[in-house]
The first five atom37 places (N, CA, C, CB, O) and aatype in JSON, in Angstrom:
{
  "aatype": [12, 0, 1, 19, 10, 3, 7, 9, 1, 10, 9, 1, 1, 6, 5, 0, 10, 19, 19, 10, 13, 10, 0, 10, 15, 9, 16, 15, 19, 7, 6, 7, 9, 13, 15, 16, 10, 13, 19, 19, 13, 16, 2, 11, 19, 10, 8, 7, 7, 15, 16, 6, 12, 7, 17, 10, 12, 7, 0, 5, 0, 19, 7, 7, 19, 16, 7, 7, 10, 10, 9, 7, 13, 9, 0, 15, 11, 19, 14, 0, 16, 7],
  "atom_mask": [
    [1, 1, 1, 1, 1],
    [1, 1, 1, 1, 1],
    [1, 1, 1, 1, 1],
    [1, 1, 1, 1, 1],
    [1, 1, 1, 1, 1],
    [1, 1, 1, 1, 1],
    [1, 1, 1, 0, 1],
    [1, 1, 1, 1, 1],
    [1, 1, 1, 1, 1],
    [1, 1, 1, 1, 1],
    [1, 1, 1, 1, 1],
    [1, 1, 1, 1, 1],
    [1, 1, 1, 1, 1],
    [1, 1, 1, 1, 1],
    [1, 1, 1, 1, 1],
    [1, 1, 1, 1, 1],
    [1, 1, 1, 1, 1],
    [1, 1, 1, 1, 1],
    [1, 1, 1, 1, 1],
    [1, 1, 1, 1, 1],
    [1, 1, 1, 1, 1],
    [1, 1, 1, 1, 1],
    [1, 1, 1, 1, 1],
    [1, 1, 1, 1, 1],
    [1, 1, 1, 1, 1],
    [1, 1, 1, 1, 1],
    [1, 1, 1, 1, 1],
    [1, 1, 1, 1, 1],
    [1, 1, 1, 1, 1],
    [1, 1, 1, 0, 1],
    [1, 1, 1, 1, 1],
    [1, 1, 1, 0, 1],
    [1, 1, 1, 1, 1],
    [1, 1, 1, 1, 1],
    [1, 1, 1, 1, 1],
    [1, 1, 1, 1, 1],
    [1, 1, 1, 1, 1],
    [1, 1, 1, 1, 1],
    [1, 1, 1, 1, 1],
    [1, 1, 1, 1, 1],
    [1, 1, 1, 1, 1],
    [1, 1, 1, 1, 1],
    [1, 1, 1, 1, 1],
    [1, 1, 1, 1, 1],
    [1, 1, 1, 1, 1],
    [1, 1, 1, 1, 1],
    [1, 1, 1, 1, 1],
    [1, 1, 1, 0, 1],
    [1, 1, 1, 0, 1],
    [1, 1, 1, 1, 1],
    [1, 1, 1, 1, 1],
    [1, 1, 1, 1, 1],
    [1, 1, 1, 1, 1],
    [1, 1, 1, 0, 1],
    [1, 1, 1, 1, 1],
    [1, 1, 1, 1, 1],
    [1, 1, 1, 1, 1],
    [1, 1, 1, 0, 1],
    [1, 1, 1, 1, 1],
    [1, 1, 1, 1, 1],
    [1, 1, 1, 1, 1],
    [1, 1, 1, 1, 1],
    [1, 1, 1, 0, 1],
    [1, 1, 1, 0, 1],
    [1, 1, 1, 1, 1],
    [1, 1, 1, 1, 1],
    [1, 1, 1, 0, 1],
    [1, 1, 1, 0, 1],
    [1, 1, 1, 1, 1],
    [1, 1, 1, 1, 1],
    [1, 1, 1, 1, 1],
    [1, 1, 1, 0, 1],
    [1, 1, 1, 1, 1],
    [1, 1, 1, 1, 1],
    [1, 1, 1, 1, 1],
    [1, 1, 1, 1, 1],
    [1, 1, 1, 1, 1],
    [1, 1, 1, 1, 1],
    [1, 1, 1, 1, 1],
    [1, 1, 1, 1, 1],
    [1, 1, 1, 1, 1],
    [1, 1, 1, 0, 1]
  ],
  "atom_positions": [
    [[0.58, -1.28, 0.1], [-0.01, 0.11, -0.18], [0.73, 1.24, -0.02], [-1.06, 0.36, 0.55], [0.4, 2.29, -0.58]],
    [[1.95, 1.15, 0.89], [3.19, 2.21, 0.76], [3.52, 2.63, -0.63], [4.55, 1.62, 1.33], [3.81, 3.79, -0.91]],
    [[3.48, 1.75, -1.39], [3.97, 2.01, -2.41], [2.92, 2.44, -3.67], [4.75, 0.94, -2.58], [3.4, 2.72, -4.77]],
    [[1.65, 2.47, -3.48], [0.58, 2.9, -4.71], [0.45, 4.66, -3.41], [-1.56, 1.28, -5.05], [0.11, 5.74, -3.89]],
    [[0.65, 4.57, -2.52], [0.54, 5.84, -1.88], [1.82, 6.76, -2.52], [0.61, 5.63, -0.15], [1.63, 7.86, -3.05]],
    [[3.36, 6.03, -2.37], [4.51, 7.35, -3.35], [3.9, 7.14, -4.65], [6.6, 6.99, -3.54], [4.14, 8.25, -5.12]],
    [[3.17, 6.41, -5.73], [2.92, 6.6, -7.16], [1.99, 7.87, -7.27], [0.0, 0.0, 0.0], [2.17, 8.76, -8.11]],
    [[0.75, 7.87, -6.15], [0.07, 8.87, -6.36], [0.78, 9.91, -5.77], [-1.18, 8.72, -5.97], [0.48, 11.0, -6.27]],
    [[1.88, 9.97, -4.6], [2.55, 11.62, -4.69], [3.1, 11.63, -5.38], [3.28, 12.3, -3.84], [3.47, 12.8, -5.47]],
    [[3.7, 10.9, -6.36], [5.09, 11.23, -7.84], [3.9, 11.89, -8.65], [6.09, 9.38, -9.02], [3.9, 13.06, -9.04]],
    [[2.92, 11.0, -8.82], [1.56, 11.81, -10.02], [1.16, 13.33, -9.66], [-0.24, 10.88, -9.9], [0.85, 14.19, -10.48]],
    [[1.23, 13.48, -8.17], [0.59, 14.72, -7.95], [2.35, 16.24, -8.27], [-0.3, 14.5, -5.81], [2.6, 17.45, -8.31]],
    [[2.7, 15.48, -8.34], [4.09, 16.36, -7.71], [4.78, 17.04, -9.52], [5.68, 14.76, -6.58], [5.47, 17.95, -9.99]],
    [[3.77, 15.53, -10.06], [4.73, 16.26, -11.73], [3.3, 16.47, -12.4], [6.14, 14.79, -13.06], [2.31, 15.74, -12.44]],
    [[3.56, 17.72, -12.89], [2.36, 18.09, -14.36], [1.99, 17.71, -15.08], [2.36, 18.69, -15.16], [0.78, 17.59, -15.29]],
    [[2.88, 17.37, -15.76], [3.17, 16.06, -16.8], [2.23, 15.09, -16.92], [4.34, 15.25, -16.43], [1.33, 14.81, -17.71]],
    [[2.86, 14.51, -15.54], [2.09, 13.06, -15.03], [0.64, 13.14, -14.73], [2.72, 12.5, -13.63], [-0.09, 12.24, -15.14]],
    [[0.12, 14.25, -13.98], [-1.42, 14.78, -13.94], [-1.74, 15.04, -15.09], [-1.76, 15.98, -13.15], [-2.9, 14.72, -15.34]],
    [[-1.04, 15.62, -16.16], [-2.26, 15.48, -17.3], [-2.05, 13.99, -18.0], [-2.13, 16.84, -18.66], [-3.05, 13.36, -18.35]],
    [[-1.39, 13.71, -18.1], [-1.03, 11.69, -18.7], [-2.83, 10.77, -17.9], [1.4, 10.58, -17.16], [-3.88, 10.19, -18.2]],
    [[-1.86, 11.37, -16.59], [-3.21, 10.34, -15.73], [-4.39, 10.85, -16.16], [-3.34, 10.41, -13.9], [-5.1, 10.22, -16.93]],
    [[-4.58, 11.56, -15.88], [-6.33, 12.39, -16.06], [-7.04, 12.26, -18.02], [-5.97, 14.87, -15.57], [-8.16, 12.5, -18.48]],
    [[-5.76, 11.8, -18.66], [-5.97, 11.63, -20.04], [-6.29, 10.13, -20.04], [-4.71, 12.07, -20.98], [-7.47, 9.86, -20.28]],
    [[-5.62, 9.31, -19.84], [-5.93, 8.23, -19.56], [-6.93, 7.64, -18.91], [-5.25, 7.99, -19.22], [-7.47, 6.58, -19.23]],
    [[-7.27, 8.54, -17.68], [-8.51, 7.88, -16.95], [-9.53, 8.48, -18.21], [-8.89, 8.51, -15.02], [-10.04, 7.5, -18.75]],
    [[-9.97, 9.68, -18.82], [-11.42, 9.9, -19.7], [-11.29, 8.84, -20.57], [-11.67, 11.41, -20.6], [-12.16, 7.98, -20.64]],
    [[-10.23, 8.81, -21.3], [-10.19, 8.02, -22.49], [-10.6, 6.93, -21.61], [-8.79, 7.91, -23.42], [-11.76, 7.08, -21.23]],
    [[-9.84, 5.51, -21.02], [-10.33, 4.1, -20.15], [-12.12, 4.4, -19.85], [-9.25, 3.97, -18.26], [-12.85, 3.51, -20.29]],
    [[-12.68, 5.4, -19.25], [-13.8, 5.5, -19.06], [-14.95, 5.13, -20.81], [-13.76, 7.03, -18.33], [-15.74, 4.22, -21.06]],
    [[-14.38, 6.56, -21.79], [-14.6, 6.35, -23.05], [-14.42, 5.25, -23.57], [0.0, 0.0, 0.0], [-15.33, 5.21, -24.4]],
    [[-13.59, 3.89, -23.68], [-13.54, 2.94, -24.21], [-14.51, 2.13, -23.42], [-12.3, 2.56, -24.38], [-15.38, 1.51, -24.02]],
    [[-14.4, 2.08, -21.82], [-15.53, 1.31, -21.51], [-17.0, 1.25, -22.27], [0.0, 0.0, 0.0], [-17.7, 0.4, -22.82]],
    [[-17.02, 2.42, -22.03], [-18.87, 2.35, -22.35], [-18.79, 1.99, -23.74], [-19.95, 4.02, -22.16], [-19.43, 1.02, -24.12]],
    [[-17.54, 3.16, -25.17], [-17.99, 2.03, -26.02], [-17.73, 0.67, -26.44], [-18.0, 2.36, -26.8], [-17.93, 0.31, -27.6]],
    [[-17.37, 0.04, -25.68], [-17.19, -1.42, -25.86], [-18.54, -2.22, -25.12], [-15.65, -1.87, -25.12], [-18.69, -3.4, -25.45]],
    [[-19.27, -1.79, -24.4], [-20.28, -2.03, -23.91], [-21.65, -1.35, -24.71], [-20.04, -1.67, -22.6], [-22.84, -1.52, -24.43]],
    [[-21.18, -0.71, -25.54], [-22.45, -0.17, -26.17], [-22.49, -0.35, -27.79], [-22.58, 1.43, -25.8], [-23.53, -0.29, -28.44]],
    [[-21.15, -0.58, -28.39], [-20.75, -1.36, -29.5], [-21.75, -2.83, -29.99], [-19.25, -1.76, -29.07], [-22.38, -3.01, -31.04]],
    [[-21.66, -3.27, -29.4], [-22.65, -4.71, -29.59], [-23.9, -4.34, -29.79], [-22.75, -5.75, -28.32], [-24.36, -4.67, -30.88]],
    [[-24.82, -3.54, -28.83], [-25.97, -3.23, -28.98], [-25.94, -2.26, -30.18], [-26.5, -2.79, -27.77], [-26.63, -2.74, -31.07]],
    [[-25.47, -1.24, -30.49], [-25.26, -0.29, -31.53], [-24.92, -1.62, -32.81], [-23.81, 1.02, -31.08], [-25.51, -1.26, -33.83]],
    [[-24.6, -2.23, -32.91], [-24.1, -3.49, -33.93], [-25.93, -3.81, -34.02], [-22.72, -5.14, -33.01], [-26.52, -3.22, -34.93]],
    [[-26.18, -4.1, -33.73], [-27.53, -5.55, -33.19], [-28.59, -4.89, -33.62], [-27.88, -6.07, -31.24], [-29.22, -5.29, -34.6]],
    [[-29.0, -3.56, -32.81], [-30.2, -2.83, -33.14], [-30.2, -1.92, -34.04], [-30.67, -2.28, -32.19], [-31.24, -1.68, -34.65]],
    [[-29.16, -1.31, -34.27], [-28.97, 0.1, -35.09], [-28.63, -0.69, -36.72], [-27.34, 1.3, -34.3], [-29.3, -0.62, -37.75]],
    [[-27.38, -1.42, -36.48], [-26.77, -1.61, -37.95], [-27.57, -2.93, -38.05], [-24.87, -1.73, -38.16], [-27.17, -3.48, -39.08]],
    [[-28.49, -3.67, -37.49], [-29.22, -5.15, -37.59], [-28.1, -6.03, -38.11], [-30.63, -5.23, -38.71], [-28.23, -6.63, -39.17]],
    [[-26.89, -6.11, -37.32], [-25.98, -6.99, -38.04], [-25.96, -8.3, -36.84], [0.0, 0.0, 0.0], [-26.58, -8.21, -35.78]],
    [[-25.3, -9.28, -37.15], [-25.24, -10.6, -36.18], [-23.52, -10.54, -35.94], [0.0, 0.0, 0.0], [-22.68, -9.76, -36.39]],
    [[-23.44, -11.5, -35.21], [-21.86, -12.19, -35.12], [-20.75, -11.77, -35.98], [-21.88, -13.68, -35.43], [-19.69, -11.2, -35.73]],
    [[-21.45, -12.35, -37.44], [-20.7, -11.86, -38.58], [-20.08, -10.08, -38.73], [-21.76, -12.2, -39.76], [-18.98, -9.55, -38.62]],
    [[-21.03, -9.76, -38.93], [-20.93, -8.12, -39.03], [-19.38, -7.68, -38.08], [-22.65, -7.28, -38.16], [-18.25, -7.31, -38.36]],
    [[-20.46, -8.09, -36.34], [-19.51, -7.43, -34.9], [-18.21, -7.92, -35.37], [-19.9, -8.14, -33.06], [-17.23, -7.28, -34.97]],
    [[-17.99, -8.94, -36.16], [-16.67, -9.68, -36.0], [-15.76, -9.02, -37.69], [0.0, 0.0, 0.0], [-14.59, -9.36, -37.84]],
    [[-16.21, -8.43, -38.41], [-15.47, -7.56, -39.35], [-15.43, -6.12, -38.5], [-16.29, -7.46, -40.96], [-14.41, -5.59, -38.07]],
    [[-16.31, -5.8, -38.41], [-16.26, -4.77, -37.78], [-15.11, -4.11, -36.59], [-17.31, -4.94, -37.39], [-14.44, -3.08, -36.6]],
    [[-15.25, -5.3, -35.56], [-13.94, -5.69, -34.33], [-12.64, -5.67, -35.31], [-14.11, -7.61, -33.42], [-11.76, -4.84, -35.1]],
    [[-12.52, -6.69, -36.48], [-11.61, -6.3, -37.44], [-11.02, -5.58, -38.05], [0.0, 0.0, 0.0], [-9.87, -5.49, -38.46]],
    [[-12.03, -4.96, -38.1], [-11.31, -3.5, -39.09], [-11.18, -2.33, -38.04], [-12.54, -2.8, -40.61], [-10.97, -1.21, -38.52]],
    [[-11.3, -2.44, -36.51], [-11.02, -1.02, -35.52], [-9.7, -2.31, -35.58], [-12.26, -0.29, -33.62], [-8.6, -1.76, -35.57]],
    [[-9.65, -3.03, -35.61], [-8.06, -3.73, -34.94], [-6.76, -3.5, -36.05], [-8.22, -5.8, -34.71], [-5.58, -3.28, -35.77]],
    [[-7.47, -3.63, -37.62], [-6.19, -3.34, -38.55], [-5.93, -1.71, -37.75], [-6.61, -3.31, -40.69], [-4.88, -1.55, -37.13]],
    [[-6.88, -0.68, -37.83], [-6.77, 0.58, -37.8], [-5.93, 1.16, -36.69], [0.0, 0.0, 0.0], [-5.38, 2.26, -36.7]],
    [[-5.92, 0.25, -35.75], [-5.13, 0.84, -34.71], [-3.89, 0.33, -34.68], [0.0, 0.0, 0.0], [-3.04, 0.88, -33.97]],
    [[-3.52, -0.99, -35.6], [-2.67, -1.6, -35.85], [-1.37, -0.5, -37.14], [-3.5, -3.0, -36.31], [-0.17, -0.29, -36.96]],
    [[-2.21, -0.05, -38.29], [-2.57, 1.27, -38.71], [-1.33, 2.21, -38.43], [-3.9, 1.76, -37.95], [-0.17, 2.35, -38.81]],
    [[-2.32, 2.83, -37.44], [-2.43, 4.29, -37.05], [-1.05, 4.23, -35.78], [0.0, 0.0, 0.0], [-0.34, 5.22, -35.57]],
    [[-0.84, 2.77, -34.97], [0.65, 2.64, -34.28], [1.69, 2.69, -34.99], [0.0, 0.0, 0.0], [2.76, 3.04, -34.47]],
    [[1.59, 2.26, -36.58], [3.04, 2.42, -37.08], [3.06, 3.45, -37.66], [3.6, 1.46, -37.92], [4.13, 4.06, -37.61]],
    [[2.2, 3.91, -38.23], [1.78, 5.34, -38.65], [2.64, 6.76, -37.64], [-0.1, 5.35, -38.38], [3.33, 7.72, -37.98]],
    [[2.09, 6.22, -36.23], [2.75, 7.25, -35.65], [4.29, 7.05, -35.26], [1.98, 7.57, -34.53], [5.12, 7.95, -35.17]],
    [[4.49, 5.67, -35.04], [6.0, 5.41, -34.99], [6.74, 5.79, -36.16], [0.0, 0.0, 0.0], [7.97, 5.92, -36.1]],
    [[6.25, 5.94, -36.94], [6.85, 6.37, -38.72], [7.53, 7.78, -38.67], [5.34, 6.57, -40.08], [8.63, 8.29, -38.88]],
    [[5.76, 8.25, -38.12], [5.77, 9.92, -38.11], [7.32, 9.96, -36.6], [3.48, 10.86, -37.39], [8.51, 10.19, -36.84]],
    [[6.94, 9.77, -35.75], [8.04, 10.05, -34.95], [9.27, 10.13, -35.06], [8.04, 9.52, -34.27], [9.96, 11.07, -34.65]],
    [[9.83, 8.77, -35.84], [11.08, 8.88, -36.04], [11.63, 9.7, -36.51], [11.42, 8.22, -36.47], [12.74, 10.01, -36.09]],
    [[10.88, 10.53, -37.82], [11.17, 11.57, -38.33], [11.25, 12.94, -37.95], [10.66, 11.51, -39.0], [12.09, 13.81, -38.17]],
    [[9.62, 12.91, -37.02], [9.51, 14.23, -36.33], [10.54, 14.47, -35.37], [8.25, 14.38, -35.64], [10.75, 13.41, -34.8]],
    [[11.63, 15.8, -34.73], [12.44, 15.65, -33.4], [11.33, 15.62, -32.65], [13.55, 16.79, -32.94], [10.15, 15.91, -32.87]],
    [[12.06, 15.14, -31.53], [11.45, 15.97, -30.3], [11.58, 17.42, -29.5], [11.69, 15.28, -29.45], [12.73, 17.63, -29.12]],
    [[10.92, 18.14, -29.26], [11.43, 19.43, -28.7], [11.4, 19.27, -26.94], [10.36, 20.78, -29.32], [11.29, 18.13, -26.47]],
    [[11.47, 20.25, -26.17], [11.71, 20.12, -25.25], [12.62, 20.82, -24.71], [0.0, 0.0, 0.0], [12.91, 20.63, -23.53]]
  ]
}
C-alpha cells in the first residue's frame, strides 16, 4: 500500500504526469462505454449479427495497428522538442 501512495504522491508532484493520468482516465472511461454499447449498436442500429460484429472488430484492430505504425514512423522523422 505504501508503494501505491508513493506513486500517487509522484503523480501529484509532476504536472506532466497529472495531465497524462487524467487523459488516460478519461479515455479509459470512454473506451469502457464504447465497448459496452458497441454490441448493442451493431445489433439494434445496424441490424448486424456475429459476422458483422467480427468484421467491425477486425477493421478496428487493423486501424489500431496501422495507426500505431504510422505514429511510430512519424515519430522517427519529427524531432522531439522540450
